[in-house]
Phi, psi and omega in degrees: 000134181234129178259144173295148181300334180295322179293316179296322178297320178297314179294326178293320178292318177299315178299318180297319179296315179297318181295319178294316179298321178291320181295331179291346178276353180295143181289151177276149176274136182295127176077008181247142178282329181248143180238187181290350181273348186297312183294314176299327178293319177297320177296318178299320177296318177297319178296319178296320178297315178298322177297320178295320178296318179296320178297313180298317180295316181296318179292321178297315179293325180294316180287329177292323181261016184298330179292322181281338182111066183283081181281154176285328178227129176234137182260135181284180181289343183296339182294340180273353182262122179295325179295320180293320177295319178296317178298317179298314179295323180295322177295316179296319178293328177295320177296316178297317178299318179299315181298318184280330189255343190296326181290323181276319186269326182107157184294314187297310182292316182298311182292324177298315180298315181295313182295318179298316179298313182292319177301316180294317181297325183272015167108005178275159176288168181298315181295316179297321179296316181293315180294316179297318179295320179294317180294314182292323177294316178297319179295318179294319178298316179293313183297308185277318186284321185256316186279313181268355177059036175275125179287109181268141181298135179264339178071189183284342182265356179077018179247000000 
């Protein structure tokens, strides 16, 4: 699926406005002319500018390609493939399963199950899927749990 740049630009401007409004709620520092909200506001202004550029570019390309059919949203050929739709749905369901199960089951088991299923579904052998899921789960656990000190859910099984 491909979106015209104008649609992405509109969402970028909306995000920038929300971000600027939220940054304005940051408390001011006593005796300082600049506070913690200054940098996020500058980023929001930059995002709004980029959104405006995307809108102008998207509209210009749409009108330039109007003869060919300059649609705001175009769907690729993958939408006609049942396997591609199933893969897409499986990835979304995996994310939902992770959100719902990670606190009870734990990060290690949940991510291993999801990765093994997806590796197998996307064409790997059973052994390759198991080994790849184990390596990627271990790498994620090490990276986030030990190196970045992100507290990962251990679940009822302690993993």
